C-alpha positions in Angstrom: -5.0 -20.7 -100.6 -6.6 -18.3 -98.2 -7.0 -19.1 -94.4 -10.2 -17.9 -92.9 -9.7 -18.1 -89.1 -12.6 -20.2 -88.0 -10.6 -22.6 -85.8 -10.4 -21.5 -82.1 -9.6 -22.7 -78.6 -11.7 -22.9 -75.5 -10.4 -21.8 -72.2 -12.6 -22.5 -69.2 -11.3 -21.1 -65.9 -12.4 -21.1 -62.3 -11.6 -18.3 -59.8 -8.3 -18.6 -58.1 -5.0 -16.7 -57.8 -1.7 -17.6 -59.2 -1.0 -20.5 -61.6 2.2 -22.4 -61.5 3.1 -21.4 -65.0 1.8 -20.1 -68.3 0.6 -22.5 -70.9 0.5 -22.0 -74.7 -0.1 -25.0 -77.0 0.2 -25.5 -80.7 -1.9 -27.8 -82.9 -0.8 -28.8 -86.4 -3.1 -30.5 -88.9 -1.3 -32.4 -91.5 -3.1 -32.0 -94.8 -2.3 -34.0 -97.9 -4.2 -32.4 -100.6 -5.2 -28.8 -100.4 -7.3 -27.8 -103.4 -9.3 -24.8 -102.3 -8.5 -21.5 -100.7 -11.3 -21.2 -98.1 -13.2 -23.3 -95.7 -16.9 -23.9 -96.2 -18.8 -25.0 -93.2 -21.4 -27.7 -94.1 -24.9 -26.7 -94.1 -26.7 -27.2 -90.8 -23.6 -27.1 -88.8 -23.5 -24.7 -85.8 -20.2 -23.0 -85.4 -19.6 -21.6 -81.9 -19.2 -17.8 -81.8 -16.5 -17.1 -79.3 -16.4 -13.7 -77.6 -13.1 -12.0 -77.1 -11.6 -14.0 -74.3 -9.2 -12.5 -71.7 -7.2 -13.5 -68.6 -7.1 -11.5 -65.4 -3.5 -11.3 -64.4 -2.5 -10.6 -60.7 0.8 -8.9 -61.0 3.2 -10.3 -58.5 4.6 -7.8 -56.0 7.9 -6.3 -57.2 11.1 -7.1 -55.4 11.1 -3.5 -54.2 7.7 -3.8 -52.7 8.5 -7.2 -51.1 11.6 -5.7 -49.6 9.6 -2.7 -48.3 7.0 -5.1 -46.8 9.7 -7.3 -45.2 11.5 -4.2 -43.8 8.3 -2.8 -42.3 7.4 -6.1 -40.7 10.9 -6.5 -39.3 10.6 -3.0 -37.8 7.3 -4.0 -36.1 4.7 -2.6 -38.5 1.7 -4.7 -38.9 1.3 -5.1 -42.6 -1.8 -6.5 -44.1 -2.9 -7.1 -47.7 -6.1 -5.6 -49.0 -8.2 -6.3 -52.0 -6.4 -6.2 -55.3 -7.0 -3.2 -57.4 -7.5 -3.1 -61.2 -5.0 -1.3 -63.4 -4.6 -1.0 -67.2 -1.4 -3.0 -67.7 1.7 -4.4 -66.2 3.6 -1.1 -66.4 0.9 0.7 -64.4 0.9 -2.1 -61.9 4.7 -1.9 -61.4 4.6 1.9 -61.1 2.0 1.6 -58.3 4.1 -1.0 -56.5 7.0 1.5 -56.5 4.7 4.1 -55.0 3.5 1.6 -52.4 7.1 0.7 -51.6 7.9 4.3 -51.0 4.9 4.7 -48.7 5.9 1.7 -46.7 9.5 2.9 -46.4 8.1 6.2 -44.9 6.0 4.2 -42.4 9.0 2.0 -41.6 11.0 5.2 -40.8 8.2 6.3 -38.4 8.1 2.9 -36.8 11.8 2.9 -36.2 11.5 6.3 -34.5 8.7 4.7 -32.3 11.0 1.8 -31.6 13.7 4.1 -30.4 11.2 5.9 -28.2 9.8 2.6 -26.9 13.3 1.4 -26.1 13.8 4.5 -24.0 10.4 4.0 -22.4 11.2 0.4 -21.6 14.5 1.4 -20.1 12.8 4.1 -18.0 10.1 1.7 -16.9 12.8 -0.9 -15.9 14.7 1.8 -13.9 11.4 2.8 -12.3 10.6 -0.8 -11.3 14.1 -1.3 -10.0 13.8 1.9 -7.9 10.4 0.7 -6.6 11.7 -2.8 -5.7 14.7 -1.2 -3.9 12.6 1.2 -2.0 10.2 -1.6 -1.1 13.0 -3.9 0.1 14.4 -1.1 2.3 11.0 -0.4 3.8 10.4 -4.1 4.5 13.9 -4.5 6.0 13.2 -1.5 8.2 9.9 -2.9 9.4 11.3 -6.4 9.9 13.9 -5.0 12.2 11.2 -3.0 14.1 9.1 -6.2 14.4 12.0 -8.2 15.8 12.9 -5.4 18.3 9.2 -5.1 19.3 9.1 -8.8 20.0 12.4 -8.8 21.8 12.2 -5.6 23.8 8.5 -4.7 23.9 9.1 -1.6 21.9 6.4 0.9 21.1 6.0 1.3 17.4 4.8 4.4 15.6 4.3 4.4 11.8 5.6 7.1 9.6 4.1 7.7 6.2 6.9 8.1 3.7 6.4 10.1 0.5 7.4 7.9 -2.4 5.7 10.1 -4.9 2.8 9.0 -7.2 4.5 6.0 -8.6 5.9 7.7 -11.7 9.2 9.0 -10.5 12.4 7.0 -9.9 13.8 10.0 -8.0 10.8 10.0 -5.6 11.3 6.3 -4.9 15.0 6.9 -4.2 14.1 9.8 -1.9 11.6 7.6 -0.1 14.2 4.8 0.2 16.7 7.3 1.6 14.2 8.4 4.2 13.5 4.7 5.1 17.2 4.1 5.4 17.6 7.1 7.7 14.7 5.8 9.9 16.3 2.4 10.0 19.6 3.9 11.2 17.7 6.0 13.8 16.0 2.8 15.0 19.3 1.0 15.3 20.6 3.9 17.4 17.5 3.9 19.5 17.9 0.2 20.2 21.6 0.7 21.0 20.7 3.6 23.4 17.9 1.6 24.9 20.2 -1.3 25.7 22.8 1.0 27.2 20.2 2.7 29.3 18.7 -0.6 30.2 22.0 -1.8 31.5 22.4 1.3 33.6 18.9 0.9 35.0 19.4 -2.8 35.7 22.6 -2.0 37.5 21.0 0.8 39.6 17.9 -1.3 40.3 20.2 -4.1 41.5 21.5 -1.6 44.1 17.9 -0.6 45.0 17.1 -4.3 45.4 20.0 -4.8 47.7 18.9 -1.8 49.7 15.4 -3.1 49.8 16.5 -6.5 51.1 18.5 -4.7 53.8 15.5 -2.6 54.7 13.2 -5.6 54.9 15.5 -7.0 57.5 16.2 -3.8 59.5 13.2 -1.4 59.9 10.9 0.0 62.5 7.8 -0.5 60.3 7.2 -1.1 56.6 4.6 -1.4 53.9 6.4 -3.6 51.4 3.6 -3.5 48.9 4.2 0.2 48.6 8.0 0.0 48.9 7.8 2.0 52.1 10.2 1.5 55.1 10.6 3.4 58.4 14.1 3.1 59.7 16.3 4.7 62.5 15.6 5.0 66.2 13.5 7.1 68.4 15.6 9.3 70.6 14.2 8.4 74.0 16.5 10.9 75.7 14.7 13.8 74.0 11.3 15.2 74.1 9.2 17.2 71.6 9.9 16.8 67.9 13.5 15.9 68.7 12.2 12.5 69.8 11.6 11.8 66.1 14.8 13.5 64.6 16.6 10.2 64.0 13.7 8.6 62.1 13.8 8.3 58.3 11.2 7.1 55.9 12.6 5.5 52.7 10.5 5.0 49.6 11.6 2.7 46.8 8.4 3.3 44.8 9.2 4.7 41.3 5.6 6.0 41.1 5.6 7.9 44.4 6.8 11.5 45.1 8.3 12.5 48.5 7.0 15.8 49.9 9.6 18.6 50.2 7.0 20.7 51.9 3.3 20.0 52.8 0.9 22.2 54.7 -0.4 25.8 54.5 1.9 27.9 52.4 2.0 31.6 52.0 0.3 31.3 48.6 -2.3 28.7 49.7 -5.9 29.6 48.6 -9.3 28.0 48.6 -11.2 27.4 45.4 -13.7 25.1 43.7 -16.1 25.3 46.6 -18.8 22.7 46.3 -21.7 22.6 48.8 -20.2 24.3 51.8 -20.2 28.1 52.6 -16.7 29.6 53.0 -16.2 32.9 54.7 -13.1 34.7 56.0 -12.3 34.4 59.6 -10.4 36.8 61.9 -8.7 34.7 64.6 -7.4 37.6 66.6 -10.8 39.0 67.2 -12.6 35.7 67.9 -12.9 35.4 71.7 -13.8 31.7 71.4 -10.4 31.0 70.1 -7.7 30.8 72.7 -4.8 28.7 73.8 -3.5 28.2 70.2 -0.8 29.7 68.0 -2.7 28.8 64.8 -4.3 31.3 62.5 -7.7 30.2 61.2 -8.3 32.1 58.0 -11.6 30.6 56.8 -14.9 29.5 58.4 -16.6 26.5 56.8 -20.3 26.3 57.4 -23.4 24.4 56.1 -21.3 21.2 55.9 -22.7 18.0 54.5 -20.9 14.8 53.7 -19.7 14.9 50.2 -19.1 18.6 50.1 -15.6 19.7 48.9 -13.2 22.5 48.2 -9.7 22.7 46.9 -6.7 24.0 48.8 -4.3 25.3 46.1 -0.5 25.3 46.6 -0.2 23.2 49.8 3.3 22.1 49.0 6.0 20.9 46.7 7.3 17.5 45.9 11.1 16.9 45.9 11.0 16.8 42.1 9.4 20.2 42.0 5.9 19.2 41.3 3.4 21.7 42.8 0.9 20.0 45.1 -2.8 20.9 45.5 -5.4 19.1 47.7 -9.0 18.4 47.0 -10.6 18.3 50.4 -13.8 16.3 50.8 -16.0 16.1 54.0 -16.5 12.4 54.5 -17.9 12.5 58.1 -19.5 15.4 59.9 -21.9 14.3 62.6 -23.0 16.9 65.1 -22.4 16.4 68.8 -25.5 18.3 69.8 -28.5 19.7 68.0 -28.7 22.8 70.2 -26.1 24.6 68.1 -24.9 24.7 64.5 -21.8 22.9 63.5 -18.8 24.4 61.6 -15.1 24.3 61.4 -12.3 26.8 61.0 -9.3 26.1 58.7 -6.0 27.9 58.5 -2.3 27.5 59.2 -0.2 26.4 62.2 2.9 28.3 63.2 5.1 25.9 61.2 2.8 26.1 58.1 0.8 23.0 58.9 -2.9 22.8 58.2 -4.9 23.7 61.3 -8.5 22.7 61.8 -10.6 23.9 64.8 -14.1 22.5 64.8 -17.3 23.3 66.8 -20.0 20.9 67.7 -19.0 17.8 65.8 -18.9 14.3 67.4 -16.3 13.5 64.7 -15.0 15.3 61.7 -13.4 13.3 58.8 -11.6 15.0 55.9 -10.2 13.3 52.8 -7.3 14.9 51.0 -6.7 14.0 47.3 -3.3 15.3 46.1 -3.3 16.6 42.5 -0.9 18.5 40.4 -1.7 21.7 38.5 -3.3 19.7 35.7 -5.6 17.9 38.1 -3.7 14.6 37.8 -3.5 12.6 41.0 -0.1 12.4 42.7 1.0 9.5 44.8 2.6 11.3 47.8 4.9 9.9 50.4 3.9 11.7 53.7 5.8 11.3 56.9 4.7 13.8 59.6 4.2 13.8 63.4 0.6 14.2 64.6 0.4 15.9 68.0 -2.0 17.1 70.6 -4.0 13.9 70.8 -5.2 14.1 74.4 -8.2 14.5 76.7 -9.9 11.3 75.5 -9.9 12.5 71.9 -9.4 10.0 69.1 -7.3 10.4 66.0 -7.3 8.2 62.9 -5.1 8.5 59.8 -5.5 6.3 56.8 -3.7 6.3 53.5 -5.7 4.7 50.7 -4.2 1.3 49.7 -1.7 1.2 52.5 -1.3 -1.2 55.4 1.0 0.9 57.6 -0.7 4.3 58.0 1.1 5.2 61.3 3.8 4.3 63.8 2.7 4.6 67.5 5.9 4.9 69.5 6.4 3.7 73.0 5.5 6.4 75.5 2.9 8.1 73.3 0.1 7.1 75.8 -2.2 6.5 72.8 -4.4 3.5 72.8 -4.9 1.6 69.4 -8.5 0.9 68.7 -10.0 -1.9 66.6 -10.7 0.5 63.8 -7.0 1.4 63.8 -7.6 4.8 65.4 -5.6 6.1 68.4 -7.1 7.6 71.6 -5.3 9.7 74.2 -6.8 8.8 77.6 -6.3 10.6 80.9 -3.7 13.2 80.0 -3.4 16.6 78.5 -0.6 17.9 76.3 0.2 21.0 74.4 1.1 20.3 70.8 4.4 18.4 70.4 6.1 19.7 73.6 5.6 16.5 75.5 6.4 14.1 72.6 6.3 11.2 72.5 3.2 11.6 74.7 0.1 12.5 72.8 1.9 12.1 69.4 2.4 9.5 66.7 4.0 9.3 63.2 1.7 9.4 60.3 3.4 7.6 57.4 2.0 6.4 54.1 2.3 6.5 50.3 -0.9 7.2 48.4 -2.8 9.7 46.4 -5.4 10.0 49.1 -5.1 10.4 52.9 -8.1 10.5 55.2 -8.0 12.0 58.7 -10.7 11.5 61.3 -10.9 13.3 64.7 -13.4 12.3 67.3 -14.4 14.7 70.1 -14.1 14.1 73.9 -17.0 14.6 76.3 -15.3 17.6 77.9 -16.5 20.0 75.1 -20.1 19.8 76.4 -21.2 21.3 79.7 -23.9 20.0 82.0 -26.5 21.8 80.0 -25.5 20.2 76.8 -23.9 23.2 75.4 -20.6 23.3 73.4 -18.0 25.1 75.5 -14.9 25.1 73.3 -13.4 24.2 70.0 -11.4 21.1 69.2 -8.3 21.6 67.2 -6.2 19.2 65.2 -3.2 19.9 63.0 -1.9 18.1 60.0 1.4 18.2 58.1 3.6 21.3 58.6 7.3 21.9 58.2 8.7 21.2 61.6 6.5 18.1 62.1 7.8 16.4 59.0 10.4 13.7 59.4 13.2 13.0 56.9 12.2 11.1 53.7 14.6 9.5 51.3 13.8 8.5 47.8 15.9 5.5 46.6 13.5 4.4 44.0 13.5 1.7 41.6 14.0 3.2 38.2 11.4 2.3 35.6 12.7 0.4 32.6 13.6 2.7 29.8 11.2 2.9 27.0 12.0 2.0 23.4 10.1 3.7 20.7 10.8 2.7 17.1 9.4 3.9 13.8 8.0 1.7 11.1 7.5 3.0 7.6 4.9 2.8 5.0 5.5 0.7 1.9 5.7 2.3 -1.6 2.8 1.9 -4.0 3.4 0.0 -7.2 5.0 1.9 -10.0 2.9 3.5 -12.8 4.7 2.6 -16.0 4.7 4.8 -19.0 2.8 2.9 -21.7 4.6 2.0 -24.9 3.6 3.7 -28.1 1.5 1.5 -30.4 3.2 0.0 -33.4 2.0 1.4 -36.8 -0.1 -0.5 -39.3 0.1 -0.4 -43.0 -1.6 -2.0 -46.0 -0.6 -2.9 -49.5 -2.4 -4.3 -52.4 -1.7 -6.3 -55.5 -2.7 -5.0 -58.9 -4.5 -6.9 -61.6 -5.2 -6.3 -65.2 -6.8 -8.1 -68.2 -4.8 -9.7 -71.0 -6.6 -10.8 -74.2 -6.5 -14.5 -75.0 -6.1 -15.0 -78.7 -5.5 -17.9 -81.0 -3.5 -17.8 -84.2 -4.2 -20.0 -87.2 -1.8 -20.4 -90.1 -1.0 -22.6 -93.1 2.6 -23.8 -93.5 4.2 -25.6 -96.5 6.5 -28.6 -96.0 9.4 -26.2 -95.4 7.4 -24.6 -92.5 6.9 -21.4 -94.4 3.6 -19.6 -94.0 1.6 -19.7 -97.1 -1.5 -18.2 -95.5 -3.4 -16.3 -98.2 -1.2 -18.0 -100.9 -1.5 -21.2 -102.9 -0.7 -24.8 -102.4 -0.1 -26.9 -105.5 -2.1 -30.0 -106.0 -0.3 -32.9 -104.4 1.6 -30.8 -102.0 1.2 -31.4 -98.3 0.4 -28.4 -96.1 0.1 -28.0 -92.4 -2.7 -26.1 -90.7 -1.4 -24.7 -87.4 -3.7 -23.5 -84.6 -1.7 -21.7 -81.8 -3.7 -21.6 -78.6 -3.8 -18.6 -76.4 -0.9 -18.1 -73.9 -2.4 -18.5 -70.4 0.0 -16.7 -68.0 1.0 -18.2 -64.6 -0.2 -15.2 -62.7 -3.8 -15.6 -63.8 -6.5 -15.0 -61.3 -8.3 -18.2 -62.4 -7.5 -21.9 -62.4 -7.3 -23.5 -65.8 -9.7 -26.4 -66.0 -10.2 -26.8 -69.8 -8.0 -26.2 -72.8 -9.5 -27.4 -76.1 -8.9 -26.9 -79.9 -11.7 -27.0 -82.5 -11.7 -26.4 -86.2 -13.5 -27.4 -89.4 -11.5 -28.7 -92.4 -12.4 -28.3 -96.0 -13.5 -31.8 -96.8 -13.8 -31.0 -100.4 -10.2 -29.9 -101.0 -8.4 -31.1 -97.9 -7.5 -34.5 -96.8 -7.0 -35.0 -93.0 -3.8 -37.0 -92.3 -3.4 -36.5 -88.5 -2.4 -33.9 -86.0 0.4 -33.0 -83.6 0.1 -31.0 -80.3 3.1 -29.5 -78.6 4.1 -26.8 -76.2 5.0 -23.4 -77.5 6.6 -22.3 -74.2 8.1 -24.2 -71.2 5.4 -25.5 -68.9 6.2 -26.1 -65.2 4.1 -28.6 -63.4 3.3 -28.5 -59.7 5.7 -31.2 -58.9 8.5 -29.2 -60.5 8.6 -31.1 -63.8 9.3 -28.8 -66.8 7.8 -29.6 -70.2 10.1 -27.9 -72.6 9.0 -25.8 -75.5 8.2 -27.9 -78.6 7.7 -31.1 -76.6 4.9 -33.4 -77.8 1.8 -33.3 -75.6 -0.3 -35.9 -77.5 0.0 -38.2 -74.5 -2.0 -35.6 -72.5 -4.7 -35.0 -75.1 -7.7 -36.7 -76.8 -8.7 -35.8 -80.4 -11.9 -36.5 -82.4 -12.3 -35.9 -86.1 -15.5 -36.2 -88.1 -14.6 -36.9 -91.8 -18.1 -36.2 -92.8 -18.2 -32.7 -91.5 -14.5 -32.0 -91.2 -15.1 -31.2 -87.5 -11.9 -31.5 -85.6 -11.8 -31.3 -81.7 -8.8 -31.8 -79.4 -9.1 -31.6 -75.6 -6.3 -31.7 -73.0 -6.9 -34.1 -70.2 -8.2 -32.5 -67.0 -5.7 -34.4 -64.8 -2.9 -32.9 -66.8 -4.3 -29.4 -66.5 -4.6 -30.0 -62.7 -0.8 -30.4 -62.6 -0.1 -27.2 -64.4 
């Protein structure tokens, strides 16, 4: 007989990837009588024309490619799968996988180099952060110690900006930390030195306090607010300045300076003339000047209250400070309007300041002591004022003082309500008759004001001025001894705080690499094979079967591979038997290859599958149709 391949299988698939297994089924028709050698399809019967069927196989990644992917991911490469590509066959797919594996290995090597570099970057960043934290801790420790010392000792704090670099260098942080440590040690030394000095000052000031307590209980006069005490005794057995030789003025004021010299010195000059007119004066050739040893060097005219001038270089403090005096006219009322008013100024024989004035009822001058930089100086002045006689009035006042002068017994000076002193009913010559006509000016201030009021004897019966009135201030011989036993000011403590470092600027890690891979797919033809076997299972396709012999038609379904792209949802067999020569006696359906179900069950090759199938045979047309159950296919 001849076998014309009309029987075929139907394979309907839905799109998916990866089947559990392949499937290939066989169908055997058990024929009893086979009398013809070809199949004739009955008239009017439509036979399906089946196009060449195929299965798209997605080739699994090779072990080599899977290893390359795993190694790349372990190294840190981000590996992603892209769309599958189409190749011709399995061999080409595997060759491409080998190429992809080689590419991934190269990327992995690059990633491992990046990993090495990133490990170093991480270590460097950690070291940078540790250096920053250490520098910051040192700066904070330094500043904490400064804050505590400031609270405890009232320290003055200055801040130093430390160069920690730009936040990228561990070395710069370390250098900044070293500087902060150095400052911390310097602060510690400063505190230690301060405490030692403070102990010395406290011990010395305790001595000063003991001296002050003694002075308070034993003095001739005092101004306790200004730490000023007059001690000693007037020598009543002497006359002249010797009367005052045993007097001492003690200052305990740390802000005051005792005068070493005060008066008109060889280098004294006038400057900064404001308002008045100053001209040179020749005492020797002025007939109106007589009965004095003073030399009046300048004539001051056109005087108005508020006018001023500066006497430069009028003395030296005991600490060497040069003393200047800004002289301001604070009172200058004329005695008569018949004549002009003026005064002469110059020096006494003992370098005092001599003033001889004409036609003033009173003349008041204020002296502001300043250093060469114009800063006010609080001066301790102790000097004998003499020649207060003939009903003239003298007044000395130190700004901010309560003492101002000491009027000794025997001076003959009357104290007035305004604290001035008047010499009534006697005449003296300078200091010769001291204590008569003299007193001790004593004070501690930046400013001293002297006022001299005229007597009536300078005006004749016609109302004309007949002579000058002289008063002398300061001078070498008229000064009494001064002693400085001052309270020492507390030592100062200056500490240095430091700036904090800025946060580190870490080196960024290099980005991990990315890579892709793809699977390959190719088409495999799905073919069915029809054959005729005798009872011994030998193919007799195209041969003859004797009458009465039983033959077996076999229809081998196409092998559907496990790696197909689609899901198998239908697997059917269909054929037409020759109803004229053949007699249908039944069928068998069995597996040609092992079939693995999703639950792991394996259907072995040759195992009967009739339990999973349904068959329909039409004995009129010879149409035979077998369909595998859908629930079975779903498990494949």
